[in-house]
DRENDO-1510 file (C-alpha; in Angstrom, 1 decimal, always signed):
<recs>
REC; n; res; u; v; w
REC; 1; UNK; -216.2; -149.8; -86.2 .
REC; 2; UNK; -214.7; -150.0; -82.7 .
REC; 3; UNK; -211.1; -149.2; -82.0 .
REC; 4; UNK; -209.1; -151.1; -79.4 .
REC; 5; UNK; -206.2; -149.5; -77.6 .
REC; 6; UNK; -203.5; -152.1; -77.1 .
REC; 7; UNK; -200.8; -149.8; -75.9 .
REC; 8; UNK; -201.8; -150.3; -72.2 .
REC; 9; UNK; -201.2; -154.1; -72.5 .
REC; 10; UNK; -197.7; -153.7; -73.9 .
REC; 11; UNK; -194.6; -153.4; -71.7 .
REC; 12; UNK; -191.6; -151.8; -73.5 .
REC; 13; UNK; -188.5; -154.0; -73.3 .
REC; 14; UNK; -190.2; -156.9; -71.6 .
REC; 15; UNK; -190.9; -160.5; -72.6 .
REC; 16; UNK; -194.0; -162.4; -71.5 .
REC; 17; UNK; -193.2; -165.9; -70.2 .
REC; 18; UNK; -196.3; -167.9; -69.1 .
REC; 19; UNK; -198.2; -165.5; -66.9 .
REC; 20; UNK; -195.2; -163.4; -65.8 .
REC; 21; UNK; -193.7; -160.4; -67.5 .
REC; 22; UNK; -189.9; -160.4; -67.2 .
REC; 23; UNK; -188.1; -157.0; -67.1 .
REC; 24; UNK; -185.5; -156.3; -69.8 .
REC; 25; UNK; -182.5; -157.0; -67.4 .
REC; 26; UNK; -183.9; -160.5; -66.6 .
REC; 27; UNK; -184.3; -161.3; -70.3 .
REC; 28; UNK; -180.7; -160.2; -71.0 .
REC; 29; UNK; -179.3; -162.3; -68.2 .
REC; 30; UNK; -181.4; -165.3; -69.3 .
REC; 31; UNK; -179.9; -165.0; -72.9 .
REC; 32; UNK; -176.4; -164.0; -71.9 .
REC; 33; UNK; -175.0; -165.2; -68.6 .
REC; 34; UNK; -172.3; -162.5; -68.4 .
REC; 35; UNK; -173.2; -159.4; -66.3 .
REC; 36; UNK; -172.4; -156.0; -67.7 .
REC; 37; UNK; -169.7; -155.5; -65.1 .
REC; 38; UNK; -167.9; -158.7; -66.3 .
REC; 39; UNK; -168.2; -157.6; -69.9 .
REC; 40; UNK; -166.7; -154.2; -69.1 .
REC; 41; UNK; -163.8; -155.8; -67.2 .
REC; 42; UNK; -163.2; -158.2; -70.1 .
REC; 43; UNK; -163.1; -155.3; -72.6 .
REC; 44; UNK; -160.8; -153.3; -70.3 .
REC; 45; UNK; -158.4; -156.3; -70.1 .
REC; 46; UNK; -158.5; -156.8; -73.8 .
REC; 47; UNK; -157.7; -153.1; -74.4 .
REC; 48; UNK; -154.8; -153.2; -71.9 .
REC; 49; UNK; -153.3; -156.3; -73.5 .
REC; 50; UNK; -153.6; -154.8; -77.0 .
REC; 51; UNK; -151.9; -151.6; -75.9 .
REC; 52; UNK; -149.1; -153.6; -74.2 .
REC; 53; UNK; -148.6; -155.6; -77.4 .
REC; 54; UNK; -148.5; -152.4; -79.5 .
REC; 55; UNK; -145.9; -151.0; -77.1 .
REC; 56; UNK; -143.7; -154.0; -77.4 .
REC; 57; UNK; -144.0; -154.1; -81.2 .
REC; 58; UNK; -143.2; -150.4; -81.3 .
REC; 59; UNK; -140.2; -150.7; -79.1 .
REC; 60; UNK; -139.0; -153.8; -81.0 .
REC; 61; UNK; -139.3; -152.0; -84.3 .
REC; 62; UNK; -137.6; -148.9; -82.9 .
REC; 63; UNK; -134.6; -150.9; -81.7 .
REC; 64; UNK; -134.4; -152.8; -85.0 .
REC; 65; UNK; -134.4; -149.7; -87.1 .
REC; 66; UNK; -132.1; -147.8; -84.8 .
</recs>
């Protein structure tokens, strides 16, 4: 029985499209149009807004109780 080694034909983190092999970054940008920088900026903005809301709620409760 002959054994075939298929590991050389596989590319880790790639997707075969037609005759081309796309790298993992190209596959991610094809599926999700937002770049990692924009995602990081969006998350930073959301964290900032949540912290500001928490501060306003805390100050409001502090003045209400006091």
